[in-house]
C-alpha positions in Angstrom: 0.0 0.0 0.0 2.8 2.4 0.9 4.4 1.5 -2.4 1.2 2.4 -4.2 0.9 5.8 -2.4 4.5 6.5 -3.2 3.9 5.9 -6.8 0.9 8.2 -6.8 3.0 11.0 -5.2 5.6 10.5 -7.9 3.1 10.7 -10.7 1.4 13.8 -9.0 4.8 15.5 -8.6 5.6 14.7 -12.3 2.3 16.3 -13.4 2.9 19.4 -11.3 6.4 19.8 -12.8 5.0 19.2 -16.3 2.2 21.8 -15.7 4.8 24.3 -14.5 7.0 23.7 -17.5 4.0 24.1 -19.9 2.9 27.3 -18.1 6.5 28.7 -18.2 6.8 27.8 -21.9 3.6 29.7 -22.7 4.7 32.7 -20.7 8.2 32.6 -22.3 6.8 32.4 -25.8 4.2 35.1 -25.2 6.5 37.7 -23.6 10.2 36.8 -23.8 11.0 34.6 -26.8 12.4 36.0 -30.1 9.9 34.4 -32.4 11.1 33.6 -35.9 9.0 34.9 -38.7 9.9 32.7 -41.6 7.1 30.9 -43.3 8.3 27.5 -42.2 8.7 28.3 -38.5 5.4 30.0 -37.6 1.8 29.1 -37.7 0.4 32.6 -37.5 1.4 36.0 -39.0 0.1 39.4 -39.8 -0.5 39.8 -43.5 -1.1 43.1 -45.4 -4.2 43.2 -47.6 -3.3 45.1 -50.8 -5.5 48.0 -51.7 -6.6 48.3 -55.3 -4.8 51.2 -56.9 -7.1 53.7 -58.5 -7.5 54.1 -62.2 -6.4 56.9 -64.4 -9.3 57.9 -66.7 -9.6 59.9 -69.9 -11.9 63.0 -70.0 -14.9 60.7 -70.9 -14.2 58.2 -68.2 -12.5 55.5 -70.3 -9.5 53.9 -68.4 -6.0 54.9 -69.5 -4.4 53.0 -66.7 -6.0 50.5 -64.4 -5.1 47.8 -61.9 -5.8 44.3 -63.2 -5.5 41.1 -61.1 -2.6 38.8 -62.0 -1.5 35.7 -60.2 1.8 34.2 -59.0 1.7 30.4 -59.3 3.4 28.5 -56.5 3.4 24.8 -55.5 3.4 23.0 -52.2 5.5 20.1 -53.3 4.8 18.0 -50.2 1.0 17.8 -50.5 0.6 15.5 -53.5 0.7 11.8 -52.7 3.6 9.7 -54.0 1.3 8.0 -56.5 -0.2 11.2 -57.8 3.1 13.0 -58.0 5.1 10.2 -59.6 2.4 9.2 -62.2 1.9 12.8 -63.4 5.2 14.7 -62.9 6.2 14.2 -66.6 2.9 15.5 -67.9 2.9 18.5 -65.5 6.4 19.4 -66.5 5.5 19.3 -70.2 2.5 21.5 -69.7 4.5 24.1 -67.7 7.3 24.1 -70.3 4.8 24.7 -73.1 2.9 27.3 -71.2 5.7 29.5 -69.9 8.3 28.7 -72.5 11.2 29.6 -70.3 12.8 26.1 -69.8 12.4 22.6 -71.0 10.2 19.9 -69.5 13.2 18.0 -68.1 14.4 21.0 -66.2 10.9 21.6 -64.8 10.8 18.0 -63.7 14.2 18.1 -62.0 13.3 21.3 -60.1 10.0 20.0 -58.8 11.4 16.6 -57.8 14.2 18.3 -55.9 11.8 20.7 -54.2 9.7 17.7 -53.1 12.7 15.9 -51.8 13.7 19.0 -49.8 10.2 19.5 -48.4 9.6 22.8 -50.1 6.0 24.0 -49.6 6.2 27.4 -51.4 8.0 26.7 -54.7 7.6 29.4 -57.4 6.4 28.0 -60.7 6.9 29.9 -64.0 8.8 33.0 -65.0 5.9 35.6 -64.8 2.6 36.5 -63.4 -0.4 35.2 -65.2 -3.8 36.7 -65.8 -7.1 35.3 -64.6 -7.9 33.2 -67.7 -4.3 31.8 -67.7 -4.7 30.9 -64.1 -7.8 28.9 -64.8 -6.0 27.2 -67.6 -3.1 26.2 -65.2 -5.5 24.9 -62.7 -6.4 22.2 -65.2 -2.8 20.9 -65.6 -2.0 17.4 -64.2 -1.6 17.3 -60.4 -2.8 20.9 -60.2 -6.3 19.9 -61.2 -6.6 18.1 -57.9 -6.8 21.5 -56.1 -5.0 23.1 -53.2 -5.2 20.2 -50.6 -4.4 17.3 -52.9 -2.5 18.9 -55.9 -0.6 21.6 -54.0 -1.3 24.5 -56.3 -1.1 27.9 -54.7 -2.3 31.1 -56.5 -1.4 34.5 -55.0 -3.2 37.5 -56.4 -1.2 40.6 -57.4 -2.6 43.8 -58.8 -0.7 44.9 -61.9 -1.0 48.1 -63.9 -2.4 47.8 -67.3 -2.7 50.4 -70.0 -5.7 49.4 -72.3 -4.5 51.8 -75.1 -0.9 50.6 -75.0 1.7 53.4 -75.2 -0.9 56.1 -75.8 0.0 59.2 -73.7 2.4 56.9 -71.8 4.8 59.6 -70.7 1.9 61.7 -69.3 0.1 58.7 -67.6 3.5 57.6 -66.3 4.5 54.7 -64.0 6.0 53.8 -60.7 8.7 51.1 -60.6 9.5 48.6 -57.9 11.9 51.1 -56.2 9.2 53.7 -56.0 10.7 55.9 -58.7 8.0 57.3 -61.0 7.0 59.8 -63.6 3.7 61.4 -64.9 0.3 61.3 -63.2 1.1 58.0 -61.6 3.8 59.7 -59.7 2.1 63.1 -59.0 -1.1 61.5 -57.7 0.4 58.4 -56.1 -0.9 59.5 -52.7 -4.5 59.4 -53.9 -4.1 56.4 -56.3 -2.4 53.9 -54.0 -5.1 53.9 -51.2 -4.4 52.4 -47.8 -3.7 48.7 -47.3 -5.6 46.6 -44.8 -4.3 43.9 -42.3 -5.4 40.5 -41.2 -4.1 37.5 -39.1 -3.5 34.4 -41.2 -2.7 30.8 -40.2 -0.6 28.3 -42.0 -2.7 25.2 -42.8 -1.7 21.7 -43.8 -0.7 21.9 -47.4 1.1 25.3 -46.9 -1.8 27.6 -47.7 -2.3 30.7 -45.5 -5.9 31.4 -44.6 -7.5 34.1 -42.4 -8.0 33.2 -38.8 -11.8 33.1 -38.0 -12.7 35.5 -35.2 -9.7 37.7 -35.6 -10.3 41.4 -36.6 -9.8 42.2 -40.2 -8.9 45.7 -41.2 -10.2 46.1 -44.8 -8.1 48.1 -47.3 -9.2 51.5 -48.5 -8.9 51.4 -52.2 -7.3 54.3 -54.1 -9.2 57.1 -55.8 -9.6 57.3 -59.6 -8.0 60.2 -61.3 -9.9 61.7 -64.3 -7.7 63.5 -66.7 -8.4 66.2 -69.3 -7.0 64.0 -72.1 -9.2 63.1 -75.1 -8.3 59.6 -76.5 -9.3 60.6 -80.0 -7.3 63.9 -80.0 -4.3 62.1 -78.3 -4.4 59.4 -81.0 -4.5 62.1 -83.7 -1.5 63.9 -82.3 0.6 60.8 -81.9 -0.2 59.4 -85.3 0.4 62.8 -87.0 3.8 63.1 -85.3 4.9 59.6 -86.2 3.8 60.0 -89.8 5.9 63.2 -90.1 8.9 61.9 -88.3 9.0 58.9 -90.6 9.8 61.1 -93.5 13.4 61.9 -92.5 15.9 60.1 -90.4 17.4 63.3 -89.1 14.7 63.9 -86.5 15.6 63.1 -82.9 12.3 64.0 -81.2 9.0 65.9 -81.4 6.0 67.1 -79.3 2.5 68.2 -80.0 0.1 69.7 -77.4 -3.6 70.6 -77.8 -5.3 72.9 -75.3 -8.9 73.9 -74.8 -8.9 77.7 -75.3 -11.5 78.7 -72.7 -10.3 76.5 -69.8 -6.6 75.6 -70.4 -7.5 71.9 -70.2 -4.9 69.8 -72.1 -6.7 67.5 -74.5 -3.6 65.9 -76.0 0.1 65.9 -75.2 2.3 63.7 -77.4 6.0 63.3 -77.0 8.2 61.3 -79.3 11.9 60.6 -78.8 14.0 58.4 -81.1 15.2 55.3 -79.4 18.3 53.1 -80.1 16.6 51.2 -82.8 15.5 54.3 -84.6 11.8 54.0 -83.6 10.0 56.8 -81.7 8.3 56.4 -78.4 7.0 58.4 -75.4 10.2 58.2 -73.4 10.9 62.0 -72.8 8.5 64.8 -72.0 9.7 67.5 -74.5 6.4 69.5 -73.9 7.0 70.2 -70.2 10.7 69.5 -69.5 12.5 70.8 -72.6 13.2 74.5 -72.6 14.9 75.9 -75.7 15.1 79.1 -77.7 11.7 79.2 -79.3 12.6 80.9 -82.6 10.1 82.9 -84.7 7.0 81.9 -82.7 8.3 84.4 -80.1 7.8 87.2 -82.7 4.2 87.3 -81.6 5.4 88.5 -78.2 7.5 91.2 -79.9 4.6 92.2 -82.0 2.4 92.5 -79.0 5.0 94.7 -77.2 5.4 97.0 -80.2 1.6 97.4 -80.6 0.9 97.7 -76.9 3.5 100.4 -76.4 2.1 102.4 -79.3 5.2 102.4 -81.4 3.6 100.8 -84.5 0.5 99.7 -86.3 0.2 96.7 -88.7 0.5 99.2 -91.5 3.8 100.7 -90.3 6.5 100.4 -93.0 9.8 98.8 -92.2 12.8 98.4 -94.6 13.8 94.7 -94.6 16.3 95.6 -97.3 18.0 92.9 -99.2 17.5 90.3 -96.5 20.7 91.1 -94.6 21.3 93.6 -91.7 24.6 93.9 -89.8 24.2 94.9 -86.2 27.0 94.8 -83.6 28.9 91.6 -84.3 26.1 89.7 -86.1 24.4 89.6 -89.5 20.6 89.2 -89.3 19.3 87.5 -92.4 16.0 86.5 -93.9 15.2 83.3 -95.7 14.2 84.9 -99.0 17.2 85.6 -101.2 17.3 89.3 -102.1 15.1 90.2 -99.1 11.6 91.7 -98.8 12.5 95.3 -99.3 10.1 98.0 -97.9 7.1 96.1 -96.4 4.4 96.7 -93.8 4.7 95.3 -90.3 1.9 92.9 -91.2 3.8 91.6 -94.1 6.9 91.3 -92.0 5.1 89.1 -89.6 3.4 87.0 -92.3 6.8 86.4 -94.0 8.6 86.1 -90.6 11.3 88.7 -91.4 14.2 88.5 -88.9 15.6 91.7 -90.3 12.4 93.7 -89.9 11.7 92.6 -86.3 15.3 93.0 -85.2 15.4 96.5 -86.7 12.1 97.5 -85.0 13.3 96.2 -81.6 16.5 98.2 -81.8 14.8 101.3 -83.1 12.2 101.5 -80.3 13.9 99.8 -77.4 17.6 100.2 -77.7 17.6 103.2 -75.4 15.4 101.4 -72.9 15.9 97.7 -73.1 14.3 97.2 -69.7 11.0 98.4 -71.0 10.9 95.7 -73.7 11.8 93.0 -71.2 9.2 94.3 -68.7 6.6 94.2 -71.3 7.4 90.6 -72.1 7.4 89.7 -68.4 4.0 91.4 -68.0 2.6 89.0 -70.6 3.4 86.1 -68.1 5.1 84.2 -70.9 7.7 82.8 -68.4 5.2 81.9 -65.7 5.9 78.9 -63.5 2.7 76.8 -63.7 3.2 74.3 -60.8 1.8 71.6 -63.1 0.1 68.3 -62.3 3.1 66.6 -63.8 6.6 66.5 -62.4 9.7 67.7 -64.2 8.4 71.2 -65.3 11.3 73.1 -66.7 11.7 76.8 -65.9 11.3 79.4 -68.6 14.1 82.0 -68.8 13.7 85.6 -69.9 17.0 87.4 -69.4 17.1 91.0 -68.4 19.5 93.9 -68.8 22.1 93.6 -66.0 22.3 89.8 -66.2 25.9 88.6 -66.8 24.8 87.2 -70.2 23.3 90.5 -71.4 25.0 92.3 -74.3 24.2 94.7 -77.1 23.0 91.8 -79.2 20.5 90.5 -76.6 17.6 92.8 -77.5 17.5 92.1 -81.3 18.2 88.4 -80.7 15.4 88.1 -78.1 13.0 89.9 -80.5 13.3 87.1 -83.0 13.2 84.2 -80.6 16.7 83.8 -79.3 18.3 84.6 -76.0 15.4 83.2 -74.1 14.3 79.7 -73.1 10.7 78.5 -73.3 9.1 75.0 -73.2 6.5 74.2 -75.9 3.9 74.4 -73.1 4.9 78.0 -72.2 4.7 79.1 -75.8 1.3 77.4 -76.3 -0.1 79.0 -73.1 0.8 82.4 -74.4 -0.8 81.7 -77.8 -3.9 80.3 -76.0 -4.1 83.6 -74.1 -4.2 85.5 -77.4 -6.9 83.1 -78.7 -8.8 83.7 -75.5 -9.0 87.5 -76.0 -6.0 88.1 -73.7 -7.0 85.9 -70.7 -4.2 83.5 -69.9 -5.4 80.2 -68.4 -3.1 77.8 -66.4 -2.7 74.5 -68.3 -3.9 71.5 -66.4 -4.1 67.8 -66.9 -6.5 66.5 -64.1 -10.2 67.2 -63.9 -11.1 65.5 -60.6 -10.6 62.6 -58.1 -13.4 60.0 -57.9 -14.5 57.2 -55.7 -16.8 54.7 -57.3 -17.8 57.3 -59.8 -18.6 60.0 -57.2 -16.4 63.1 -57.4 -14.4 63.6 -54.2 -12.2 66.5 -55.2 -12.6 68.7 -58.3 -10.0 70.8 -60.1 -10.9 73.3 -62.8 -9.8 76.3 -64.9 -7.5 78.8 -63.2 -6.6 82.2 -64.5 -3.0 83.2 -64.7 -3.6 86.7 -66.0 -6.8 88.6 -66.7 -5.3 90.1 -69.8 -1.9 89.9 -71.3 -2.6 93.0 -73.4 -5.4 95.4 -74.5 -8.4 94.4 -76.5 -7.2 96.6 -79.4 -3.9 94.8 -79.6 -5.6 91.5 -79.4 -7.7 92.4 -82.5 -4.6 93.4 -84.4 -2.5 90.3 -83.6 -5.5 88.1 -84.5 -5.4 89.7 -87.9 -1.7 89.1 -88.1 -1.9 85.5 -87.1 -4.6 84.8 -89.6 -2.5 86.6 -92.2 0.4 84.1 -91.7 -2.0 81.3 -92.8 -3.7 83.3 -95.6 -0.7 84.9 -97.2 2.5 84.0 -95.3 4.7 81.1 -94.2 1.8 78.8 -93.2 -0.2 79.3 -96.4 -0.4 75.5 -97.1 -2.6 75.2 -94.0 -5.3 77.5 -95.3 -8.6 75.6 -95.9 -12.1 76.6 -97.1 -13.6 74.3 -94.4 -12.4 76.2 -91.3 -9.9 78.9 -90.6 -6.6 78.5 -88.8 -4.5 81.2 -87.2 -0.9 80.8 -86.1 2.8 81.4 -86.5 5.6 79.3 -87.9 8.9 79.1 -86.1 12.3 78.0 -87.2 15.3 78.1 -84.8 18.8 76.7 -84.6 19.4 74.8 -81.4 22.7 75.4 -79.5 24.8 72.4 -78.8 28.2 72.1 -77.2 28.1 75.9 -76.6 27.6 76.8 -80.3 25.0 76.7 -83.2 27.3 75.0 -85.8 30.0 72.4 -85.6 33.3 72.3 -87.5 31.7 70.7 -90.5 28.9 73.3 -90.7 26.2 71.0 -89.4 23.4 72.5 -87.3 20.5 71.4 -85.1 17.1 72.8 -86.0 13.7 73.3 -84.2 10.7 73.5 -86.5 7.5 74.7 -84.9 4.0 75.9 -85.5 1.7 77.4 -82.8 -1.8 78.6 -83.4 -5.5 78.2 -82.8 -8.8 77.3 -84.6 -11.4 78.1 -85.8 -10.0 81.7 -86.1 -13.4 83.4 -85.7 -14.3 81.6 -82.5 -11.2 79.7 -81.2 -12.0 76.4 -79.5 -8.6 74.8 -79.5 -5.0 76.0 -79.5 -2.1 73.8 -80.3 1.7 73.7 -80.8 3.9 71.3 -82.8 7.6 71.2 -82.4 10.1 68.9 -84.2 13.7 68.6 -83.2 16.5 67.5 -85.5 19.9 66.0 -84.9 23.0 67.6 -86.5 22.4 68.1 -90.2 23.6 70.2 -93.2 20.0 70.7 -94.4 17.4 73.3 -93.4 14.1 72.5 -91.7 11.3 75.0 -91.6 8.3 75.2 -89.4 6.0 75.8 -92.3 7.1 72.7 -94.1 7.5 70.3 -91.2 5.5 71.3 -88.2 2.5 73.0 -89.8 1.4 69.8 -91.6 1.3 68.0 -88.3 -0.9 70.8 -86.9 -3.2 70.5 -89.9 -3.6 66.7 -89.4 -4.5 67.2 -85.8 -6.9 70.1 -86.4 -8.6 68.2 -89.3 -9.3 65.3 -87.0 -10.8 67.6 -84.4 -12.8 69.4 -87.1 -14.1 66.1 -88.5 -15.3 65.0 -85.1 -17.0 68.3 -84.3 -20.2 68.3 -86.3 -21.3 71.7 -85.0 -18.4 73.3 -86.9 -19.4 71.7 -90.2 -21.8 73.3 -92.6 -24.6 71.0 -93.8 -23.9 69.3 -97.0 -25.8 70.5 -100.1 -28.1 68.2 -102.0 -26.1 66.1 -104.5 -27.3 68.0 -107.5 -26.3 71.4 -106.0 -22.9 70.4 -104.6 -20.0 72.1 -106.4 -16.8 70.1 -106.8 -13.5 71.9 -107.3 -10.7 69.3 -107.0 -7.2 70.3 -106.0 -5.8 70.8 -109.5 -2.5 72.5 -108.6 0.2 74.0 -110.7 1.6 71.9 -113.5 1.7 71.2 -117.2 -1.3 72.5 -119.0 -1.5 69.6 -121.4 -2.1 67.1 -118.6 -4.8 69.3 -116.9 -6.6 69.7 -120.2 -6.6 66.0 -120.9 -7.8 64.9 -117.4 -10.4 67.6 -116.4 -13.0 67.0 -119.2 -13.2 63.3 -118.0 -14.0 64.4 -114.4 -17.4 65.7 -113.1 -16.2 69.0 -111.8 -17.6 72.5 -111.5 -14.8 74.1 -113.5 -16.4 76.1 -116.3 -13.4 76.1 -118.6 -9.7 75.3 -118.7 -7.4 78.0 -120.0 -4.9 77.5 -122.7 -1.2 77.8 -121.8 1.9 75.8 -121.1 1.5 76.0 -117.3 -1.8 76.1 -115.4 -3.0 76.5 -111.8 -6.2 77.3 -109.9 -6.9 81.0 -109.4 -7.3 82.6 -106.0 -11.0 81.7 -105.9 -10.2 78.0 -106.4 -13.0 77.9 -109.0 -11.2 78.4 -112.3 -8.1 77.1 -114.0 -5.9 79.9 -115.3 -2.6 80.1 -117.3 0.5 81.7 -115.8 4.1 82.3 -116.8 5.9 79.8 -114.6 9.3 80.4 -116.3 10.1 84.1 -117.1 13.3 84.7 -118.9 16.6 85.1 -117.0 15.1 84.3 -113.6 14.2 81.4 -111.4 10.9 79.7 -112.4 8.0 79.6 -110.0 7.5 75.9 -109.1 5.4 76.4 -106.0 2.4 74.0 -106.0 4.0 71.7 -108.5 4.9 68.0 -108.1 8.4 66.8 -108.2 8.3 65.8 -111.9 7.2 69.2 -113.2 9.5 71.1 -110.9 12.6 69.1 -111.9 11.6 69.5 -115.6 11.4 73.2 -115.3 14.5 73.8 -113.1 16.9 71.3 -114.6 16.1 72.4 -118.1 17.2 75.9 -117.0 20.5 74.5 -115.9 19.9 74.6 -112.1 20.7 71.8 -109.7 17.9 70.7 -107.3 17.9 69.4 -103.8 14.6 68.6 -102.0 13.0 67.2 -98.9 9.5 66.0 -98.1 6.8 64.7 -100.5 3.7 66.1 -102.2 3.8 69.6 -103.7 6.4 72.3 -103.5 5.5 74.7 -100.7 8.7 76.8 -100.7 11.8 77.3 -102.9 15.1 78.9 -102.0 16.1 81.1 -103.7 12.7 82.5 -104.4 11.0 82.6 -107.9 11.9 85.6 -110.0 15.4 86.1 -108.6 18.6 85.6 -110.4 20.8 82.5 -109.9 23.8 81.5 -112.1 23.7 78.3 -114.0 24.5 75.2 -111.9 23.3 77.0 -108.9 21.4 74.9 -106.3 17.7 75.4 -105.6 16.3 74.0 -102.3 12.7 72.7 -102.6 10.5 71.9 -99.6 7.6 69.5 -100.4 4.4 68.9 -98.4 1.3 66.9 -98.9 -0.7 69.8 -97.4 -0.4 72.3 -100.1 -3.8 73.9 -100.4 -4.8 76.8 -102.5 -7.9 79.0 -101.8 
């Protein structure tokens, strides 16, 4: 009996000691132990629940960038039974190899067999994330079709950014990489887009899958807000397609940009940026529109014109002697494109022809004794305003002033024609938009509002930068001048009977390595056109700028940038039925096809076979449409002892005329001749070189 009691006491003591050890172990693990957090050593963990990133929307609500669920495929290699694994591993390996295409079936088999032998329960399968439909397909593979608990397949959802329209407006939409570095709206509005993640406690189950613990509090994520932009998908597509088409015509271009702004609000409807990549293709990889400040060239003459008119020094009828196209001032010769110059012309004509000589002379004449007043006038126009844009990377505009270390005697005339100042294309466009908007300058903006499930949470809108950049009288005069550029001047090919365009061409040399020309005489050019339409009631303003690499040729805004502008404006016009006049009944419609300058024999042969409204075709060796566009008239294309007029002709006729006169011809572009240098009617010795610029957008009135 004593032995029995003794044994009971021993067992009792053992249980007490065991209970104390268990309690101590619980206390130790709860408060003192350094708990490991690897997946294989714990049964519980806190897991973050990813918030769905908000979408970036176009102006009409269509998504430009959205989060789409993708899945990482993993495998718990321990879960499948020996029979299931061994009988199907070859088939599974083949399917994975065919699906992912990253390695052979034998390599997949070797990796999975090794992982099973090592007891791995979280083996990554494949070389990429898969979408939902692909995930369903993988679930049907051998072994995996048995599900989580028998087949060991693990699918982890990851949200991945997807751009439904590919690279459309890619630089503006932007991105954020794995290191958190980003650009565009994705970066600027990351705080609103990313939302707030949630948290939950999860437990590792047999088979290696982590599942939420029932009864534990779950903090749900707060999904990000949607950002609705000002961008129009249709206008953006038109801008990008027009740029790519023009850039494809010469391998000398290194980049380009086009921006479309709504006149009344400043909303950006399109912003296209094309930069040449290593393979020679163009893509949205650099934001020229916002981040690239250069000397703007002749588009800046609008600011000089406004200053001269606003200060009362001139009217559009004021005469100015542009002379023979050359004017020496200080250490520089100012020159005009036209050989022989423009002579004595009105200020309006000087603006239409973009005479460097005329504008430099006027600036010196009226501001040389008070250079500060000219610069102050430019500053008052807010042309160098800092916008604090929705996008990162905004470059500063620079308008230099007397007293700056860089200022010299040449600074005033150089600034007057678009040099000695730095502007981004967006700065130039904002100024032109103000002119279109009767002087009221609007801040350019890219985001309309922030939304949650379609309900607007925060709204942005138009903001005034300046109530008026100049007087109403000056606005009326510069509107006339800008329209004149398209009707009679350097942008005449843009003129159309359908709707009116107003604007200004710009051509500038770009400084590189501290100079404008290298030892071989090569230069970099910037060809631009800025304007608005329809002229009578402006709805949109736009700017197009093309940048060349080093070249010995010349690139003019009228020949290269203006056609891009026309393609974009035509697209907008075609999609705006309220701008279009109703069509006449078929029997009343007049048809005047674009019969341009050329050999008379060809026109007389073709026109009678067409159903046109031309009443008669004139006799003569060379024919063209008259100024009304409704009659074919003869003209003397080749006067004696001077350069023939080949503007409006195709290459065949132009070469025939010029080479038969003994001239050599170099040309660029395609379509019809829109400019010739030297100009028609001037003298050039035999074997002299004539430079022809062609464009498909030659339009007569």
